[in-house]
C-alpha positions as CSV (number, residue, x, y, z in Angstrom):
1,M,145.2,144.9,29.8
2,N,143.9,146.8,32.8
3,L,147.0,147.2,35.0
4,Q,145.0,148.3,38.1
5,H,142.9,145.2,37.9
6,L,146.0,143.0,37.6
7,V,147.5,144.7,40.6
8,K,144.4,144.2,42.6
9,M,144.1,140.5,41.7
10,A,147.8,140.0,42.5
11,N,147.5,141.6,45.9
12,Q,144.4,139.5,46.7
13,I,146.4,136.4,45.8
14,G,149.2,137.8,48.0
15,D,146.8,138.2,50.9
16,F,146.1,134.5,50.8
17,F,149.7,133.4,50.5
18,S,150.9,135.8,53.2
19,T,149.2,133.6,55.9
20,M,151.6,130.8,55.2
21,P,154.3,130.4,57.9
22,D,157.2,129.7,55.5
23,R,157.7,133.0,53.7
24,A,160.0,131.5,51.0
25,Q,157.5,128.7,50.2
26,A,154.7,131.3,50.2
27,E,156.5,133.4,47.6
28,K,157.3,130.3,45.5
29,D,153.7,129.1,45.7
30,L,152.3,132.6,44.8
31,A,154.5,132.7,41.7
32,A,153.4,129.2,40.8
33,H,149.8,130.2,41.2
34,I,150.2,133.2,38.9
35,K,152.1,131.1,36.3
36,R,149.4,128.4,36.4
37,F,146.3,130.5,36.3
38,W,147.2,133.8,34.6
39,E,147.3,133.9,30.8
40,P,150.6,135.0,29.2
41,R,149.4,138.6,28.5
42,M,148.6,139.1,32.2
43,R,151.9,137.7,33.4
44,R,153.8,139.8,30.8
45,A,151.9,143.0,31.9
46,L,152.7,142.3,35.6
47,L,156.4,141.6,34.9
48,E,156.7,144.8,32.7
49,Y,155.0,146.8,35.5
50,V,157.6,145.6,38.0
51,E,160.5,146.1,35.7
52,Q,159.5,149.5,34.3
53,E,157.7,151.1,37.2
54,G,159.0,149.2,40.2
55,G,155.7,147.6,41.2
56,S,155.0,150.1,44.0
57,E,151.3,149.3,44.2
58,L,152.0,145.6,44.8
59,S,152.0,144.2,48.3
60,E,155.4,143.3,49.7
61,I,154.9,139.5,49.3
62,V,153.7,139.9,45.7
63,L,156.6,142.1,44.7
64,A,159.1,139.8,46.4
65,A,157.6,136.8,44.7
66,V,157.7,138.4,41.3
67,K,161.3,139.5,41.7
68,A,162.4,136.2,43.1
69,H,160.7,134.1,40.4
70,T,160.8,136.3,37.4
71,A,162.4,133.6,35.3
72,D,159.5,131.2,36.1
73,L,156.9,133.8,35.2
74,Q,158.4,135.0,32.0
75,V,156.4,134.2,28.9
76,A,158.2,132.6,25.9
77,V,158.4,134.8,22.9
78,Q,156.4,133.4,20.1
């Protein structure tokens, strides 16, 4: 999994949702988008990046959304 590509994609998604007037709803919708459209390996890599490295290359809204909605984004262990 190319982490830099995932970060870039997450930040592009964040750019879209950052235009919403309700910040809390934007973060919720951003997390829902990632959950809906990213495959489990991609979500797992993003969550690990935030947990282990702090997610410093993610935009503010993406990092906030991931932290606030980690439980929703977690992938079930198979």
